[in-house]
N, C-alpha and C positions, 0 to 999 in steps of 0.2 A: 822819221817821225814830221809827222805839215805844220807852220806856223801857220795862224791869220794873222796880221799884222793892222792895228787900225790908224786911220789915217788922223789923228790928233785936234793938227788944223779945222776940217771940220766945225763948221757953220751949227749949222741942228746936231739937236740932239734928242733923240727921245727915247720918253720910258714903255711897256711893257706891261698893261696886269700880264703874269702868265697864266693863270688858268683863263686865258684866251686862246693862248700857245697853246693850254694843253687840256678844251676845252676839246675830251671826243664827240661830242655831236656839232661841229662841229667838219668836214673838210678840210686835205691841206689845203685845195686851192678859194676858199670860205677862207681862213683865217692868213693864207695871203694877200690876198682882198683886204680885208679889214687889219693887220696891218700899212694898207697902200692907203688907204682909204689916214688914217689915222695918222699918218705921216706929214697930213697935208696941212694940220696945223690945226689952229683956231674957227675958219671965218668965209670959210670957203663955203661951196655949192653946192650939187653938181647932179644932172636930173640922172634916175637913172635908162633915160635916152639913152642914156651919152655914155652911159661907162663900158661899157666894147667898147666906142671908140680909145676911148681913155689911159682903160686898162689894155698896156699891149705883152705879147707873148709867141718871144721870134722863135719858137718849136712850133708857133702852129703857122697851116698857107698864108692865111689873108694878111700877117704878124698880129692879131687883139683876139679875145675874147669873142666869142659868139654870145649872140645872144640871149639863148638860148639857156647857155651856160648862167650868162649874165643874171638873168633871173632865179634858175635855183640857189646861186650861190643869194641873192636877196630872200628869200622866199625864210631859205638858213637862217637868217640871220634876227629873222621875224618870226619864227618859230622860237 
């Protein structure tokens, strides 16, 4: 059986509402982006045009999410 260890010395811990993680109206990508954005804290600001560069994805060729994907995710949040 696999075990996951959590570093107790980590500085920041955030609680996420289960309703966000279980919202079937959102894609898994949108849920991941929401978790990332919520982890930034209270006083952050981010422009939508900068979102593709901020959200790195090592599995993609360019290393970041594309503009169209970020726009789709933002539309999911608005809906």
